[in-house]
TIGUFI-216748 format. One record per atom (N, C-alpha, C): residue in three letters; x, y, z. Coordinates in steps of 0.001 Angstrom, whole numbers, padded with zeros to 6 digits, always signed. Last residue first. Layout:
residues N
ALAXYZ
...
This chain:
residues 352
ARG-073120+023481+077276
ARG-072599+024600+076570
ARG-072797+024437+075030
THR-073892+021324+078781
THR-074938+022327+078348
THR-074396+023420+077521
ARG-071660+020015+079415
ARG-072510+019326+078495
ARG-073624+020323+078056
VAL-070492+021614+081430
VAL-069908+021588+080102
VAL-070751+020960+079048
ALA-072232+021092+083610
ALA-072106+022458+082988
ALA-071528+022424+081640
ALA-071918+018333+084089
ALA-073202+018839+083728
ALA-073122+020230+083041
VAL-069189+018511+084906
VAL-069535+017730+083654
VAL-070899+018196+083188
ILE-069345+019995+087218
ILE-068580+020553+086038
ILE-068986+019798+084806
GLN-070990+018329+088740
GLN-071436+019643+088488
GLN-070689+020259+087283
ARG-069267+016140+088956
ARG-070505+015936+088224
ARG-071090+017315+087870
ALA-067283+017280+090616
ALA-066968+016793+089295
ALA-068175+016681+088407
VAL-068723+017738+092942
VAL-068176+018837+092254
VAL-067816+018455+090809
ARG-069387+015100+093650
ARG-070468+016072+093384
ARG-069909+017230+092580
GLY-066745+014078+094120
GLY-067604+013559+093039
GLY-068667+014499+092714
LEU-066115+015513+096383
LEU-065374+015724+095086
LEU-066167+015192+093969
ALA-067853+014393+098175
ALA-067933+015825+097853
ALA-067174+016161+096611
SER-069410+011253+097680
SER-068146+012035+097711
SER-068399+013436+097348
ARG-071593+009651+097314
ARG-071432+010383+098601
ARG-070274+011264+098702
ALA-071074+008504+094830
ALA-072251+009280+094986
ALA-072236+010104+096265
GLY-067538+008844+094061
GLY-068766+008110+094361
GLY-069970+009073+094661
VAL-065000+009522+093356
VAL-066178+010300+092812
VAL-067500+009584+092910
ASP-061947+009812+094693
ASP-063225+009302+094965
ASP-064300+010138+094350
PRO-059037+009460+092591
PRO-059921+010346+093412
PRO-061380+009619+093474
PRO-057147+006402+092820
PRO-057818+007394+092081
PRO-058768+008298+092910
GLU-054338+005860+094963
GLU-055691+005505+094576
GLU-056316+006675+093873
GLY-051759+006032+095872
GLY-051903+005674+094504
GLY-053380+005320+094232
ARG-051487+007011+098420
ARG-051532+005513+098252
ARG-051655+005100+096865
GLU-051569+009681+098025
GLU-050263+009093+098352
GLU-050267+007580+098313
GLY-054321+009960+097451
GLY-053281+010190+096425
GLY-051981+009555+096719
ARG-055419+009417+099939
ARG-055799+008537+098789
ARG-054629+008716+097652
ALA-054444+011569+101343
ALA-054000+010180+101816
ALA-054238+009246+100576
VAL-055784+013721+100211
VAL-054203+013625+100178
VAL-053801+012189+100407
ALA-058362+013116+100841
ALA-058037+013081+099468
ALA-056426+013041+099302
ARG-058710+013329+103559
ARG-058576+011977+103022
ARG-058175+011998+101596
ARG-059246+016027+104033
ARG-057913+015520+104355
ARG-057700+014159+103754
ASP-060975+018251+102412
ASP-060985+016822+102615
ASP-059642+016327+102818
HIS-063049+021064+102199
HIS-061718+020519+102563
HIS-061894+019025+102936
PRO-065381+021276+099377
PRO-065076+021191+100795
PRO-063629+020656+101092
LEU-065718+023266+096775
LEU-065087+022025+097088
LEU-064676+022057+098582
GLU-068394+024517+094905
GLU-067601+024739+096057
GLU-067017+023417+096497
ALA-068820+025780+091537
ALA-068875+024727+092563
ALA-068008+025005+093706
LEU-068750+028137+090127
LEU-069485+027031+089640
LEU-069806+026036+090724
VAL-068680+031445+090837
VAL-068367+030199+091351
VAL-069235+029131+090901
PRO-067900+034010+088447
PRO-068832+033231+089200
PRO-068218+031944+089710
ARG-065434+036548+089159
ARG-065963+035550+088296
ARG-066962+034648+089064
GLY-063974+038165+090746
GLY-064808+038849+089769
GLY-065414+037876+088732
VAL-062325+037644+092923
VAL-061869+037246+091600
VAL-062671+037992+090468
VAL-063782+038604+095096
VAL-062467+038966+094934
VAL-061955+038824+093449
ALA-066303+037406+094768
ALA-066222+038809+094870
ALA-064766+039356+094523
ALA-065684+034693+094899
ALA-066231+035140+093719
ALA-066066+036632+093706
VAL-064783+034496+097633
VAL-063819+034269+096470
VAL-064320+034798+095169
GLU-067097+035110+098943
GLU-066033+036071+099015
GLU-064917+035773+097957
ALA-068607+032848+098281
ALA-069118+034245+097845
ALA-067921+035237+097938
ALA-067130+030853+099554
ALA-067210+030821+098101
ALA-067699+032273+097586
SER-065066+032480+102129
SER-066243+031768+101703
SER-066277+031769+100124
LEU-061684+032198+103161
LEU-062761+032940+102442
LEU-063916+031922+102137
GLY-060772+030230+106054
GLY-060528+031038+104974
GLY-061802+031736+104362
GLY-061112+028496+108168
GLY-060843+029853+108527
GLY-060583+030804+107344
PRO-060144+025898+106048
PRO-060608+026214+107404
PRO-060143+027663+107804
VAL-061323+026391+102774
VAL-060093+026278+103624
VAL-060616+026647+105093
ARG-062711+025170+099772
ARG-063001+025649+101190
ARG-061699+025343+102018
GLY-062197+026356+096663
GLY-061735+025308+097611
GLY-061917+025859+099020
ALA-064277+026960+094076
ALA-063771+027558+095263
ALA-063432+026464+096278
VAL-064063+026965+090843
VAL-064207+025978+091903
VAL-063519+026535+093131
LEU-065250+029297+088486
LEU-064515+028971+089557
LEU-064892+027766+090308
GLU-064881+029980+084919
GLU-065708+029868+086061
GLU-064861+029178+087177
ALA-063336+032212+082600
ALA-063225+031024+083440
ALA-064375+031122+084522
GLY-062863+034214+080723
GLY-064221+033656+080870
GLY-064339+032484+081735
SER-060087+034740+080904
SER-061086+035821+081271
SER-062479+035240+081432
TRP-058008+033118+080277
TRP-058777+032687+081411
TRP-059855+033730+081694
PRO-056501+034268+078342
PRO-057412+033132+077886
PRO-058314+032711+079008
SER-056329+037854+078449
SER-056079+036608+079196
SER-056995+035502+078644
GLY-056242+040372+077463
GLY-056101+039237+076551
GLY-055956+037955+077150
PRO-055056+041753+080401
PRO-055438+042038+078984
PRO-055191+040773+078123
ALA-056145+040051+083352
ALA-055036+040453+082449
ALA-055469+040704+081084
SER-058179+038878+084789
SER-058362+040239+084416
SER-057140+040804+083567
VAL-057463+036377+085524
VAL-058603+036496+084698
VAL-058749+037870+084099
LEU-055109+036869+087087
LEU-055106+035967+085962
LEU-056249+036165+085046
LEU-055898+038511+089157
LEU-054874+039009+088217
LEU-054867+038090+086959
ARG-057683+036702+090378
ARG-058155+037935+089826
ARG-057177+038491+088800
ALA-055840+034682+091288
ALA-056897+034437+090281
ALA-057406+035613+089579
ALA-054484+036188+093231
ALA-053737+035662+092046
ALA-054753+035326+090967
THR-056584+036524+095086
THR-055993+037626+094278
THR-055202+037277+093067
ALA-056955+033929+095866
ALA-058087+034608+095087
ALA-057557+035853+094416
ALA-054575+033487+097054
ALA-054859+032663+096023
ALA-055970+033353+095194
ARG-054696+035432+099190
ARG-053577+035489+098150
ARG-053891+034694+096927
LEU-056918+034550+100628
LEU-056911+035842+099982
LEU-055868+035914+098911
ARG-058273+031299+100069
ARG-057281+032160+100703
ARG-057145+033495+099944
GLY-059716+028943+099157
GLY-060268+030067+099839
GLY-059269+030878+100653
PRO-058261+028119+095866
PRO-058410+027915+097360
PRO-058972+029149+098030
VAL-059609+027715+092865
VAL-059099+028754+093683
VAL-059326+028386+095160
VAL-059430+026589+089592
VAL-059567+026016+091035
VAL-058878+027073+091903
LEU-061327+027307+086876
LEU-060133+027771+087633
LEU-060349+027291+089138
VAL-062240+025998+083804
VAL-062527+026091+085224
VAL-061179+026371+085896
ALA-063927+026648+080785
ALA-062591+026711+081559
ALA-062993+026847+082976
LEU-065568+024911+078321
LEU-065706+025374+079621
LEU-064203+025389+080199
ASP-064924+024515+075692
ASP-066367+024729+075974
ASP-066503+025270+077346
ALA-062033+025838+074163
ALA-062666+025091+075228
ALA-064113+025533+075354
ASP-060439+027108+072369
ASP-061407+026257+071844
ASP-062219+025542+072859
GLY-058669+028651+073886
GLY-059392+029289+072864
GLY-060497+028505+072270
LEU-057413+026755+075534
LEU-058467+027537+076090
LEU-059285+028291+075051
VAL-055399+025637+074007
VAL-056581+024812+074267
VAL-057724+025656+074809
VAL-053576+027756+073736
VAL-053866+026905+072607
VAL-055270+026267+072855
SER-053083+029018+076164
SER-053822+029776+075146
SER-054260+028872+073984
ALA-051868+026767+077461
ALA-053055+027289+077990
ALA-053862+028106+076905
GLU-049403+026194+076186
GLU-050560+025371+075859
GLU-051876+025945+076378
LEU-047684+027946+077560
LEU-048016+028160+076113
LEU-049327+027440+075768
SER-048630+028592+081006
SER-047958+027818+079958
SER-048482+028166+078555
GLY-049793+029708+083176
GLY-049120+030622+082347
GLY-048433+029863+081130
CYS-050825+027746+084745
CYS-051771+028481+083886
CYS-051052+029417+082963
ARG-050173+024629+085417
ARG-049367+025847+085267
ARG-050100+026794+084270
SER-052196+022695+085203
SER-051824+023265+086455
SER-050976+024482+086453
LEU-054366+021929+083261
LEU-053336+022962+083051
LEU-052943+023564+084403
ASP-055703+019138+082096
ASP-055192+019631+083331
ASP-054064+020627+083063
VAL-058526+018642+080109
VAL-057043+019068+080125
VAL-056716+019678+081474
VAL-060684+016368+078847
VAL-060351+017168+080055
VAL-058916+017439+080012
VAL-062848+015656+076164
VAL-061509+015874+076625
VAL-061467+016699+077801
PRO-065011+013149+074690
PRO-064802+014374+075523
PRO-063289+014408+076024
CYS-064935+011906+071448
CYS-064461+011653+072787
CYS-064335+012999+073582
GLY-065720+012056+068755
GLY-066789+012121+069728
GLY-066281+011943+071180
VAL-063659+012247+067016
VAL-064253+010935+067059
VAL-065306+010940+068183
SER-062743+014846+067520
SER-063275+014546+066127
SER-063922+013211+066168
ARG-061562+014777+069985
ARG-062908+015380+069832
ARG-063530+015018+068458
ALA-059093+013537+069373
ALA-060076+012913+070279
ALA-061498+013458+070080
ALA-057943+015342+067604
ALA-058151+013997+067181
ALA-059205+013277+068060
GLU-057807+017700+069166
GLU-058709+017685+067971
GLU-058946+016260+067550
VAL-055879+016952+071010
VAL-057164+017368+071464
VAL-058208+017286+070302
VAL-053655+016436+069361
VAL-054184+015459+070287
VAL-055640+015702+070645
ALA-053143+018793+068024
ALA-053489+017669+067252
ALA-054161+016588+068070
SER-052683+020598+070169
SER-053870+020860+069338
SER-054233+019541+068459
VAL-050335+019585+071036
VAL-051382+019631+071976
VAL-052699+019721+071142
ALA-048694+019909+068759
ALA-048916+018549+069262
ALA-050178+018468+070193
GLU-048552+022671+068534
GLU-049076+021851+067444
GLU-049544+020479+067918
GLU-047204+023433+070905
GLU-048638+023730+070819
GLU-049345+022942+069664
PRO-045082+020941+072346
PRO-045354+021941+071313
PRO-046873+022101+071195
MET-044609+020643+075761
MET-045295+020060+074650
MET-045511+021159+073607
ALA-041451+020468+077398
ALA-042687+021283+077035
ALA-043273+020697+075798
GLN-040329+017472+079042
GLN-040238+018572+078013
GLN-041478+019281+077841
PRO-038553+015320+081181
PRO-039700+016052+080872
PRO-039432+017176+079892
LEU-036835+012924+081811
LEU-036637+013915+080779
LEU-037911+014678+080278
GLU-039272+011028+083396
GLU-037898+011148+082951
GLU-037759+012037+081799
ARG-041876+011072+083778
ARG-041046+011445+084950
ARG-039580+011497+084592
ALA-044047+012514+081298
ALA-043101+011529+081724
ALA-042384+012071+082993
SER-047559+013097+081252
SER-046245+013509+081102
SER-045324+012460+081616
ALA-050308+011187+079763
ALA-049523+011817+080919
ALA-048219+012222+080539
LEU-053283+010694+078746
LEU-052087+011152+078131
LEU-051298+011904+079187
LEU-055677+008213+079101
LEU-054788+009164+079720
LEU-053549+009388+078974
HIS-059069+007469+079071
HIS-057830+007423+078288
HIS-056929+008538+078859
VAL-060985+005881+081526
VAL-060408+007192+081177
VAL-059157+006843+080344
GLY-062037+003551+082514
GLY-062771+004169+081428
GLY-062196+005454+080962
ASP-060101+002895+084455
ASP-061481+003169+084946
ASP-062168+003930+083811
VAL-057567+003761+082310
VAL-057889+003344+083684
VAL-059231+003797+084020
GLU-055208+003224+079704
GLU-056587+003453+080069
GLU-056858+002973+081518
PRO-052625+004674+077635
PRO-053067+003972+078847
PRO-054564+004259+079196
LEU-053052+004832+074124
LEU-052863+005422+075398
LEU-053191+004471+076539
ALA-053791+003715+071676
ALA-052457+003712+072033
ALA-052066+004170+073398
ALA-056504+004311+071334
ALA-056132+002909+071534
ALA-054642+002744+072005
LEU-056370+007015+070734
LEU-056974+006602+072066
LEU-056573+005144+072310
LEU-055204+006914+068096
LEU-054571+007594+069286
LEU-055015+007061+070591
ALA-057189+005604+066692
ALA-055785+005010+066755
ALA-055060+005677+067990
ASP-059237+007421+066815
ASP-059414+006004+067358
ASP-058058+005441+067561
GLY-058166+009739+065455
GLY-058521+009654+066868
GLY-058640+008346+067510
ALA-055526+010353+063448
ALA-056575+009408+063692
ALA-056989+009293+065047
VAL-054802+013792+062917
VAL-054421+012501+063540
VAL-055661+011582+063686
ARG-053585+016571+061117
ARG-054686+015651+061362
ARG-054167+014301+061866
GLY-050830+018256+062717
GLY-051968+018220+061768
GLY-052991+017179+062115
ARG-048420+016367+064423
ARG-048785+017612+063800
ARG-050061+017338+062914
LEU-046333+015079+067072
LEU-047568+014996+066283
LEU-047917+016438+065604
GLY-044132+014938+068671
GLY-043889+015244+067253
GLY-045266+015303+066443
ALA-044898+014064+071201
ALA-044541+015425+071013
ALA-044342+015939+069595
LEU-045313+011422+071827
LEU-046309+012135+070938
LEU-045983+013599+070726
GLU-043431+010649+073548
GLU-043558+009909+072321
GLU-044445+010500+071362
PRO-043751+012378+075786
PRO-042534+012413+074987
PRO-042689+011735+073594
TRP-046423+011629+076790
TRP-046163+012821+076012
TRP-044885+012824+075224
ARG-046954+008047+076200
ARG-046927+009147+077050
ARG-046461+010435+076234
LEU-048655+004967+075457
LEU-047804+006097+075142
LEU-047970+007259+076089
GLY-048750+002018+077575
GLY-049212+003015+076600
GLY-048374+004127+076426
GLU-049550+000339+080614
GLU-048865+000358+079377
GLU-049536+001411+078425
ALA-049260+001547+083984
ALA-050120+001110+082819
ALA-049376+001264+081540
ARG-047944+002452+086192
ARG-047425+001230+085529
ARG-048179+000755+084246
GLU-049358+004597+086944
GLU-047976+004802+086465
GLU-047400+003605+085855
ALA-051964+004929+087754
ALA-051774+004287+086517
ALA-050337+004385+086024
GLY-053202+006409+089768
GLY-052674+005110+090064
GLY-052375+004352+088915
LEU-054087+008894+089086
LEU-054955+007818+088836
LEU-054410+006451+089219
VAL-051821+010329+089686
VAL-053089+010714+090382
VAL-054093+009597+090190
LEU-049892+009264+087999
LEU-049755+009053+089456
LEU-051101+009339+090178
ASP-050500+010368+085552
ASP-050814+008956+085781
ASP-050741+008619+087285
LEU-049407+012839+085451
LEU-050807+012778+085880
LEU-051200+011346+086141
GLY-046196+013639+086357
GLY-047012+012702+085576
GLY-048360+012563+086221
GLY-044707+015714+087329
GLY-044433+014367+087860
GLY-045299+013302+087189
GLY-044954+018208+086208
GLY-045783+017889+087369
GLY-045612+016505+087959
TRP-043821+019176+083987
TRP-043006+019181+085189
TRP-043757+018870+086429
PRO-045789+019411+082066
PRO-044713+018516+081810
PRO-043797+018297+083003
ASP-049020+019626+082275
ASP-047886+020136+083043
ASP-046733+019139+082884
GLY-051331+018670+081128
GLY-050700+019863+080571
GLY-049591+020398+081334
ASP-052624+015547+080295
ASP-051676+016216+081225
ASP-051025+017429+080578
VAL-055811+014830+079528
VAL-054508+015224+079047
VAL-053832+016026+080103
LEU-058137+012317+079222
LEU-057539+013246+080238
LEU-056142+013515+079757
LEU-060916+011436+077397
LEU-059487+011627+077318
LEU-059042+012638+078397
VAL-063519+009023+077766
VAL-063042+010380+077931
VAL-061507+010412+077895
GLY-065023+006517+078086
GLY-064754+007115+076804
GLY-064393+008625+076920
PRO-067384+006277+080884
PRO-066241+005790+080016
PRO-066137+006635+078723
ALA-066454+009388+082538
ALA-066166+008111+081883
ALA-067462+007223+081757
ALA-067006+011611+083940
ALA-067499+011581+082564
ALA-067267+010303+081858
ALA-065678+011181+086326
ALA-067133+011339+086359
ALA-067725+011275+084977
LEU-063064+011102+085492
LEU-063646+009843+085993
LEU-065215+009978+086012
ALA-062749+013795+084725
ALA-062628+012748+083781
ALA-063257+011449+084265
VAL-063109+015031+087235
VAL-064032+015393+086198
VAL-063996+014278+085113
ALA-060891+013963+088677
ALA-062280+013640+089020
ALA-063261+013914+087937
ALA-058753+015116+087239
ALA-058913+013655+087140
ALA-060341+013272+087584
ALA-059307+017851+087956
ALA-059301+017312+086524
ALA-059534+015903+086408
VAL-058923+017611+090732
VAL-060226+018055+090234
VAL-060335+017623+088726
THR-056259+016913+090869
THR-057228+016056+091466
THR-058620+016362+090964
SER-054995+019071+089577
SER-054935+017786+089034
SER-055972+016783+089557
THR-055667+021210+091518
THR-056117+021187+090060
THR-056094+019774+089453
GLY-055016+021828+094057
GLY-055756+020572+093835
GLY-056259+020419+092412
ALA-053356+023842+094551
ALA-054816+024147+094592
ALA-055629+022911+094439
GLY-050636+023830+094580
GLY-051302+023161+095601
GLY-052785+023369+095672
GLY-050102+027081+093277
GLY-049565+025780+093523
GLY-050400+025097+094682
CYS-052941+028867+091907
CYS-051755+028807+092721
CYS-051335+027318+092853
SER-055164+028537+090523
SER-054675+029989+090689
SER-053334+029976+091368
GLY-055331+026126+087918
GLY-055327+026490+089303
GLY-054737+027900+089482
GLY-057576+024681+085415
GLY-056365+025266+085909
GLY-056411+025685+087384
VAL-059004+022705+083060
VAL-059008+022900+084448
VAL-057618+023514+084815
VAL-061198+022610+080327
VAL-059864+022863+080798
VAL-059872+023230+082292
ALA-063167+020520+078286
ALA-063007+021236+079514
ALA-061657+021368+079907
LEU-064840+019916+075317
LEU-063573+020150+075919
LEU-063702+021026+077140
TRP-066845+017289+073800
TRP-066701+018615+074520
TRP-065259+018676+075008
GLY-066608+015761+070608
GLY-066637+015685+072055
GLY-066418+017047+072622
ARG-068599+015674+067640
ARG-067392+016184+068353
ARG-067656+015985+069912
GLU-069403+014285+064597
GLU-069677+014376+065999
GLU-068404+014777+066759
VAL-070341+015472+061477
VAL-069233+015097+062266
VAL-069637+015281+063767
PRO-073387+014247+059957
PRO-072603+015351+060528
PRO-071418+014805+061439
SER-074286+012782+057395
SER-073636+012213+058514
SER-072742+013388+059236
ARG-075618+014421+055508
ARG-076274+013061+055983
ARG-075688+012651+057277
VAL-073803+016300+055038
VAL-075086+016706+055529
VAL-075848+015497+056079
ALA-071612+014833+054002
ALA-071466+015619+055252
ALA-072838+016028+055824
ALA-072654+013880+051591
ALA-072302+012949+052688
ALA-072201+013651+053987
SER-072981+016261+050183
SER-074160+015365+050439
SER-073860+014455+051616
ALA-070323+017032+049886
ALA-071251+017854+050649
ALA-072478+017053+051022
ARG-069368+014982+048298
ARG-068781+015206+049569
ARG-069748+016085+050435
SER-070927+015228+045986
SER-070931+014023+046688
SER-070520+014245+048150
LEU-070029+017823+045166
LEU-071505+017625+045375
LEU-071646+016340+046254
LEU-067320+017279+044695
LEU-067733+018224+045762
LEU-069203+018115+046123
TRP-067451+015592+042493
TRP-066899+015100+043719
TRP-067291+015931+044888
ALA-068681+017239+040567
ALA-069303+015979+041000
ALA-068777+015462+042276
GLU-066706+019301+040312
GLU-068078+019587+040903
GLU-068789+018337+041346
ASP-064152+019406+039445
ASP-064442+018612+040587
ASP-065864+018823+041157
ASP-064211+021157+037179
ASP-063839+019755+037026
ASP-064211+018822+038246
PRO-064703+023861+037200
PRO-065861+022900+037364
PRO-065467+021402+037425
LEU-062895+023862+040426
LEU-064176+023854+039612
LEU-063968+024436+038170
VAL-061015+021820+042259
VAL-060933+022766+041189
VAL-062258+022776+040423
ALA-060308+021305+045599
ALA-061313+020991+044564
ALA-061207+022067+043503
VAL-057984+019764+047459
VAL-058212+021021+046746
VAL-059093+020682+045561
ARG-058579+018089+050595
ARG-058458+018057+049143
ARG-058550+019538+048621
GLU-058226+018328+053287
GLU-058265+017001+052794
GLU-058186+016949+051246
ALA-056100+020719+054822
ALA-057176+020473+053839
ALA-057117+019077+053264
GLY-054453+021918+056643
GLY-054885+020499+056799
GLY-056007+020109+055850
LEU-053407+024431+056390
LEU-054816+024280+056890
LEU-055223+022913+057300
GLU-051060+023723+055043
GLU-050965+024192+056386
GLU-052366+024168+057172
VAL-052083+023157+052528
VAL-051464+022005+053385
VAL-051445+022472+054845
ALA-052886+025675+051811
ALA-053881+024656+051870
ALA-053344+023482+052744
SER-050377+026987+051632
SER-051358+027409+052622
SER-052461+026331+052866
ALA-049252+025574+049525
ALA-048575+025554+050820
ALA-049584+025902+051951
TRP-050987+026466+047516
TRP-050898+024997+047861
TRP-050316+024821+049274
ALA-050150+029116+047446
ALA-051489+028820+047866
ALA-051645+027308+048232
PRO-047581+028802+046417
PRO-047792+029419+047734
PRO-049158+029099+048311
ALA-048066+027659+043701
ALA-047337+026927+044848
ALA-047584+027547+046231
PRO-051498+028357+042586
PRO-049973+028500+042613
PRO-049396+027788+043822
LEU-054147+026094+041730
LEU-053482+027067+042690
LEU-051982+027133+042424
GLU-056235+026336+038854
GLU-055192+025651+039564
GLU-054515+026596+040497
ARG-059482+027792+039611
ARG-058307+027581+038756
ARG-057231+026855+039516
PRO-061406+028227+041418
PRO-061864+028217+040018
PRO-060723+027859+039071
THR-061371+026183+044404
THR-060741+027194+043561
THR-061240+027127+042107
VAL-061512+025187+047788
VAL-062210+025283+046450
VAL-061618+026409+045672
VAL-060496+022960+050236
VAL-060234+024325+049511
VAL-060764+024198+048204
VAL-061983+021578+052917
VAL-061786+021411+051458
VAL-061581+022858+050905
VAL-062053+019809+055920
VAL-061700+021045+055338
VAL-061378+020874+053866
GLY-062345+017541+057649
GLY-063517+018000+056807
GLY-063353+019487+056266
PRO-060732+018030+060913
PRO-061061+017328+059704
PRO-062177+018035+058900
ARG-058788+020859+061853
ARG-059873+020025+062112
ARG-060039+019253+060843
ARG-056494+023129+063698
ARG-056845+022230+062576
ARG-057989+021309+062921
PRO-057638+026223+065127
PRO-057047+024887+065258
PRO-057423+024035+064079
LEU-056939+029411+063683
LEU-057855+028423+064193
LEU-057179+027032+064260
SER-055317+031243+062465
SER-055286+031234+063848
SER-056228+030197+064497
ARG-055775+030821+059764
ARG-054487+030319+060302
ARG-054505+030295+061753
LEU-058064+032246+059349
LEU-058081+030789+059303
LEU-056916+030203+059914
ALA-057165+034941+059515
ALA-058186+034356+060384
ALA-058277+032926+060432
SER-055397+035845+057655
SER-054799+035426+058951
SER-055908+034704+059823
GLY-055555+035048+054165
GLY-055910+035785+055418
GLY-055337+035091+056589
THR-055037+033482+052014
THR-053940+034440+052419
THR-054347+035229+053607
LEU-057309+031988+051526
LEU-056052+031353+051987
LEU-055009+032295+052473
ALA-059490+033146+050342
ALA-059382+033236+051820
ALA-058097+032629+052311
ASP-059446+032471+047665
ASP-059168+033921+048049
ASP-058994+034141+049560
ALA-060249+029842+047577
ALA-058773+030199+047348
ALA-058499+031583+047803
GLY-062557+029166+050170
GLY-062185+029744+048887
GLY-060727+030072+048748
VAL-063268+026272+051920
VAL-062524+027527+051914
VAL-062192+027979+050544
LEU-065767+024704+053584
LEU-065295+024965+052259
LEU-064563+026312+052201
VAL-066170+022253+055932
VAL-065676+023630+055766
VAL-065115+023739+054369
LEU-068683+020462+057426
LEU-067861+020552+056365
LEU-067413+022004+056247
ALA-070258+020667+059759
ALA-069938+019301+059221
ALA-068905+019355+058127
ALA-069209+023106+062163
ALA-069709+022723+060854
ALA-069285+021304+060441
ASP-068015+023866+064599
ASP-069148+022989+064617
ASP-069542+022527+063250
ARG-065679+025429+064211
ARG-065654+024293+065167
ARG-066770+023370+064912
HIS-066447+027282+062342
HIS-065357+026383+062014
HIS-065306+025170+062946
ALA-068361+028617+063923
ALA-068900+027803+062734
ALA-067780+026788+062359
ARG-066793+029838+065816
ARG-067915+028934+066217
ARG-068172+027994+065052
ARG-064964+031348+064200
ARG-064500+030362+065180
ARG-065584+029342+065538
LEU-066822+033007+062830
LEU-065948+032081+062087
LEU-065451+030973+063049
ALA-067877+034502+064900
ALA-068725+033691+064066
ALA-067975+032647+063295
PRO-065752+035996+065943
PRO-066310+034905+066716
PRO-067200+033950+065855
GLY-063800+036709+062907
GLY-064411+036960+064227
GLY-064984+035729+064838
GLY-064579+035857+059429
GLY-063665+036231+060493
GLY-064521+036422+061809
THR-066294+034969+057510
THR-064926+035305+057121
THR-064001+035648+058186
ALA-069008+032885+056730
ALA-068289+033617+057685
ALA-066911+033829+057209
LEU-072081+031445+056092
LEU-070985+032214+055485
LEU-070302+032938+056518
GLU-073493+028249+055942
GLU-073317+029420+056794
GLU-072080+030045+056195
PRO-075796+026634+053625
PRO-074472+026906+054179
PRO-074528+028151+055141
GLU-077925+024179+053463
GLU-077986+025572+053547
GLU-076663+026032+054253
ALA-078142+021348+051265
ALA-077546+021987+052515
ALA-077695+023516+052327
GLY-078725+019652+049172
GLY-079749+019792+050234
GLY-079170+020495+051479
ALA-077125+019752+047031
ALA-076768+018714+048018
ALA-077840+018703+049204
ALA-077968+021945+045702
ALA-078231+020629+045110
ALA-077999+019497+046095
ALA-076887+023837+047470
ALA-078363+023765+047301
ALA-078724+022419+046697
LEU-074241+023509+046906
LEU-074769+023073+048206
LEU-076290+023036+048241
LEU-074074+024511+044260
LEU-073710+023136+044562
LEU-074334+022650+045917
ARG-074905+027182+044712
ARG-075579+026332+043826
ARG-075283+024800+044099
LEU-072870+027986+046461
LEU-074289+028000+046860
LEU-075120+027213+045994
LEU-070577+027769+044726
LEU-070765+026929+045884
LEU-072168+026851+046421
ASP-071182+029704+042706
ASP-071018+028295+042331
ASP-071236+027411+043563
ASP-071283+032023+044297
ASP-072456+031609+043479
ASP-072415+030119+043128
LEU-068676+032045+045262
LEU-069776+031939+046168
LEU-071056+031457+045447
LEU-067188+032651+042971
LEU-067115+031299+043555
LEU-068162+031044+044546
GLU-068159+035206+042502
GLU-068450+034202+041488
GLU-068176+032860+042192
GLU-067261+036557+044887
GLU-068689+036443+044586
GLU-068983+035378+043492
ASP-065159+035851+047329
ASP-065185+035784+045910
ASP-066667+035522+045447
SER-064869+035409+050009
SER-065373+036677+049547
SER-065489+036865+048062
SER-065297+032613+052104
SER-064868+033190+050770
SER-065468+034563+050634
VAL-066068+029849+053481
VAL-065236+030961+053876
VAL-064719+031472+052550
VAL-068898+028072+054630
VAL-068172+028573+053442
VAL-067355+029879+053864
LEU-069803+025225+056330
LEU-069325+026582+056406
LEU-068619+026919+055197
PRO-072929+023353+056279
PRO-071580+023527+055901
PRO-071156+025021+056104
ARG-074991+022261+058857
ARG-074778+023270+057963
ARG-073308+023451+057571
ALA-075269+020588+060959
ALA-075300+019998+059552
ALA-075066+021023+058529
SER-072995+020919+063594
SER-074016+021422+062802
SER-073991+020883+061419
ALA-072300+017876+065554
ALA-071916+019110+064822
ALA-073078+019645+064042
GLY-073625+016712+068577
GLY-073406+016647+067081
GLY-073064+017994+066527
ARG-071979+015814+071510
ARG-072861+016716+070873
ARG-072577+016655+069429
PRO-071758+012375+072439
PRO-071207+013630+072098
PRO-072258+014511+071498
SER-072449+010333+075054
SER-073050+010845+073882
SER-072452+012223+073554
SER-069615+008345+076255
SER-070730+009298+076398
SER-071209+009927+075114
MET-068954+005028+075547
MET-068621+006395+075324
MET-069818+007336+075547
């Protein structure tokens, strides 16, 4: 498995209750931890993603900021008194591992915080690959990125009507679970058990869509799968060929890198510009892979039309289509142009 980036050893405290904050700061100081305080905005999203432990005050359970974040392990709700039923429901919705009532649970909370500081949670990175139009080569690029990052990477099929991403890797006969069997996942999922249940090819764990009775993946299931893998240090690559899907907003909000594959044609580049510039678009921060087309736009022209930087340029390769039709995985060898692009993307996401 590739080396994941470690989470921050600083616990996150989410509360505006001054008395509770005093108690938590005292406990965390005894555990040798300097906490980070956040109640909303980008600071909360970043800290919630990276912190070794998240302590949520009972007063913060009614706010919308936490509910908009993906579930993660290591969340503890802290309260100075027993919670009423609605607050308990909110704690369960957050996926809290425990509700700690002070002062009765001080010893447990001190032990939990000390353990978190000693052994920070390791998380895998998340890259999302989408296309500005049909036939852009999105699935091929996503599969190549996963192969370049292997072993120990999860490739997630985000297009239930794409025929199954296992075809791209020549793994359609590989045994293991596929999306229809995991569509009911919710909340916290054991990452190691999930990865062991999936097909694996060339060091890539693969969660593909089905060719029979395809169905849209619930956003809760997508979040659960991605978080489960990342929580055990497994990098995740998501193929979002259909950029307008519900899942796009779910995974893009937490992605370390979003990549948009744009063929060097004016219509494809214009479609990409509309996608990244739409109000509230989850693709607004995407970087581009410019696909070279004979007689088409250059990479610089694609960047100018779309208004986003080009991370890599993908030369036209007629052999890639033939490989796919023969059921051969994308070529990511040292001399492969696709391999060079995939390694550029992996290098970029690892520096985020």
